[in-house]
N, C-alpha and C positions, 0 to 999 in steps of 0.2 A: 582645356575644354573637355567637357565630359560628353562621351558618346555612348550609344548602346545599340545592341542588335537583339533580335528575338529569334530563337531557334526552337525546334521541336525534336522529340525523340521518344523512344519506347518507354523511357523512365526519365526522371529528373536528371540523373547522372549522365545518361546518354545525350540529353539535350545540352547540358553544360559542356560535355566533352566535344560536341559538335561545334559549339560556339568558340571554345578555346582553340580548336583546330583551325577554324576559319580566321581567327584573329592572330594566331601564332603567339598567344600569351599563356602565362602560367595561371593557375587557380588563385595564387596569392595576389595577382595583379588586377583582379576584377572583383566586382560585387555582383551577386546573383539574387534575382527576385523570381520566385516561382509564381507564374501567372495562372497556370492550370495544371493540376496533378493528372497523372496518367490514369485512365479508366480502362479496365480490361474488357468489359462487355460480357456478353453471354455466349459461350462456345466460340469465342473469337470474333463475334459480330457485334457491331455497335460500340467498339472501343474507341477511346480518344487518346492521342499521344499527349505527353507532357509538353508544356510550353513554358520557356523561361526567358527572362530579359537579363542580359549580361551587360553591365555598365563598365566602362573603362576610361581612363584618363589619357588624352592625347597630348603629349608634351610638345611645346613649341607653338601651339595655337592659342591666340588670345581669345578671351570671352567675347569681346567686342572689337571690331576693327577700329584702330586708332585713326582719328581724323586729324589732318594738319591744323596747326594753330592759326587763327586768323592773323593777318598782317596788319 
């Protein structure tokens, strides 16, 4: 089953590192989608953090729960 989390950080790399830390996974085990790039703002005001979605595969979980066969 494929799952994902969204994290933020000062840069895309910081946001990815935060997600990997939370998940306890390596960079090679996930796929990353940048949702919003970091914006620095003017004189430190009005900046926005970077936002990423990190997808990962959860082994051992079925896509759909299996239902028992009718008798």
